[in-house]
N, C-alpha and C positions, 0 to 999 in steps of 0.2 A: 385119829381121824385125819385123813389126807386133806390138804387144802391147796388151792392154787395161789394162795397169798403167802408172802415171805417177810414182809416188813413187821415192825412191832405193833402195827394195827391189825394184824391178821386175825387174832382171836376176836376182836371187836367186830370186824367185818363178817366173819363167819357166824357170830352170834346174831347179828342183825338179819342176815339172810335167813337163818333158821327161824327167827321170829316172824319175818315177813311170809315165809312159806307156810307157817302155821295159820296165817290169816288168808291164805289162798293165792298169794302172789307166786310168780314163777322165779326160780333162781336166776334165770337169764335177764330178769328186769334189772338187777343190780350187779351181778357178777362182772360183766364186761367193763363197767365203769370202775368197779372196785379194783379190778386188775390194773387199770391205768393208774389209779391212785396209789396202789401198792408199789408199782414201778417208780412212780414219782417220789414216793417217800424213801425208797431204797437209794435213789440217786441223789436226792437233795437234802433229805432229813433222816439219815439212817439211824440216828440215836434218839429220834423223837418217839415218845411213848403214847402221845395223844395228838389231838388236833389243836395246834396252837393257832393264834390269829395270823401269825406270819405265814405259816404253812397254808392255811385255807385261802388267804388273800393272794398268795403266789399261784396257787392252783387255779384260782378264778380268773386269772389274766387271760385275755383273748389271744389265741395262738395266731400266727401269721396265716392268712388265707382261710381261717376257720369261720364257718357260718355262725352267726349269733345264736341260732337255735341249737347248734351242737354245743356251744359253750354253755348255754342254759341247762342242757341235759347233764353236762359234767358237774355243774355247780349244784344242781338239785341232788345229785348222788352224794356229794360230800356234805351238803346241808342235812340231808336225811340221816347220814351217818352220825353227824354231830348231835342231832336231836335224840337219836337212839342212845348214844353213849351217855348223854346227860340224864336220860330216863332211867338208866341202870346205875347211876351214881358216879359216873366218870366225868371229870371236867373236860369239856371240849368247846371250842369256839364254833358258834353257829353263824353261818353266813347270813347277814341281815336280809330279810325279805324285801325291804325297800330298795335294795341294790339290784334285785333281780330284774333283768330286762324282759320285756313282753315278747311273747312268741311271735315271730314274723310268719305270716301266712304265705305258703307257697302258691304261686299261680300255676295251676295244672297245665301240662302240655297235652293238647288233644291231637293225636296223630291222624293224618289223612290216610285214605286207603292206599295212596301211592307210597307214603312213608312206611306204612305197615308192611307193604310188599317188599320194600327195600330193606327194612329191618329184619324180617324173617329170612330173607335171602342171605343177609349178612350172617345170621346165626348158623346157616347151612354151609358156610365156607370152610369149616374144619379147623377151628382154633385148636392148637396143640402145644402143650408145654411139658417139660419133664416132671414138674410138680403136679400137673393135672392131666394125666394121659387120657382120661375118659371124658373130659369136659366137652369135646367136640360132639359127643353123642348126647350129652345132657342138654346143652344150650338150645338146640332146635325145639325141644319139647317143653322145657321149663318155662320159656318165655311165651310159647303158644298157650300153655295151660294157664299162666298168669293172666293172659289177655282174655281167653274165652270164658274163664270162670270168674273173672274179676277178683283175683286173689291179691292180697298184700304180699310183698316180697318175703317177709318173715314167715307168712303162712305157707307159701310154696316151698321154702327151704326146710321147714319143719315137718313136712309130710313124711311119714314112715310108710313102708311097704304095706303094713297092715291097715293103713288109713285109706288106701286106694283100692276100691273093689272094681276089678277089671271085667267082672261079669255083668254088673249092673250100671257101672259108671258113677257110682256113689263115692264122694270124697268127703272124708271126715276131717274137719278143721278143729284142731285142739287149741284151747286156751288162746283164742283170738283177742280182739279188742275187748277191753273190760273183763278179760279172763273168762270169756264165755265160749263154749264149743258150738259148732254149727255143722250142718250137712249141706253140701251142694251136689248138683248133678252135672256131669260132663255132657257136652253135645255129642252126637253120634260120630262126627268126624274126629273130634278130639279123643274119644274113646278108642277109635280104631288106631289112631296114631300112638296112643299110650300102650296099647297091646303090642304093637310092633316094637316099640322102644323096650318094653319089658322083656320080650323074647330075646332081644339082642343083649341088653345090659346084664341079663342073668348069665350069659355065657362068659362074661369077663369078671363079674362080681356076684357070684351066686349066693353069697351069704350076707349081703348088705342089709343094713337096717333101714336106711333112708331111701325113699323113692328116687331122689335126685342126689347121688352121693358124690363125694370127692374121691380121691384115689384110695382112701382107706375105708371107703364104704360108709363114712359118717357124714353128717350134715355139711353142706357147703357153707362157708363163712359169709357173713353179711358183706364184708368188704370185697371178697372175691366175686360175689355175684354182681355187685355194683361195678367193679372193674370190667368184667366181661360185658355187661350191658353197655357201658360207655364205649368199649371197643366196637361193639356191634353198631351202635349209633354212629360212631365216627366212620366206620366202613360204609354205612348207609347214607352218609352225607347229611345227617340231621342232628349233629352234636355241637354245632356252633351257635353263636348268638347268645343273648342274655337269657332266653327262655330254654335253657338246657334241659332236655327231658330226663326223667328218672324212671327206674323200673316200676315204681309205684304208679307212674302215669299210664301204664298199660291198663291198670284197673280203672282209672278215670275214663279212658276211652271206652271201656266196656260198659261202664255205668251210663254214659251219655248215649250209647247206641248199642243195645244188646244185639249180638250177632254171632255167627260162626265165622270160619275163615273166609276172607275174600278168595275167590276161585284161584287166583294166581299164587296163593300161599298154601295150597293143598298138596304139595308134593315135596317130599324130602328124601334124600338118598344118604344112607349111612355107609361111609367107607369101612371096609372090613379091617380087622386087626392084621389080617394076613397079607394085606397089600391093596393098592388102589384098583387093581384089576378085578378084585372080587368084592362086589358091593351088594348091600341089601337096600332095595328101593321100597320106600313107603309111599303108597298112594292113599290119601285120605278122602278122595272124592268118590 
């Protein structure tokens, strides 16, 4: 069996993920954190066969610039691994629950109409990198869909082509919060935009699995989406101050005021792969 883990804890991590999957959890709930633990063990404790107190306490140290909530999620992962290893008869140190910090509540950023106009305009400016040649086609649509449908960033990243019905506007959300599926409906203007996007992206990635792909046609990474959102906010002039917006906050804006696009956000032009003189223009009004 192939595994993304390479430290001496690999078999234990794989076994725990398989056990959690049997209970209905997603592999993605634990795998990203276990990959970090795996790299940490290879670098600092390459000969360690289990979870020693020294290893766990070093892992639990707050990183420079790390948000306490991020540290808490890391610690929960290694704590759960320790509990699982103990349950199958392997000795492992379990990070004490009394040492766990409380989750800090984020204060949601509520965008104004002017900020939304600036943000969507920034997504249309044509970000392009060698590692993500198609991202400039994805960004204008992925953040508009997040906003109009009130999606969580993980939900919109996880959308497969088969989950989006461009005839009816029905969007199937898989294993969302509490591992429950749900169905939502796009607004008419969002549906028109998605149809235009689909016609274009199929020309460059005809066999992709995910509706919003990276260059290989697979799911955009969580950190990549965050990075592009931050760049768009910075370009829109709304990324400074203590209340820095997150992609998740597009959902909060939607929940507080159900709407379709402000009129100023209803136009997007796709630059063609063949050159800037040949463009596809999308009008969603």
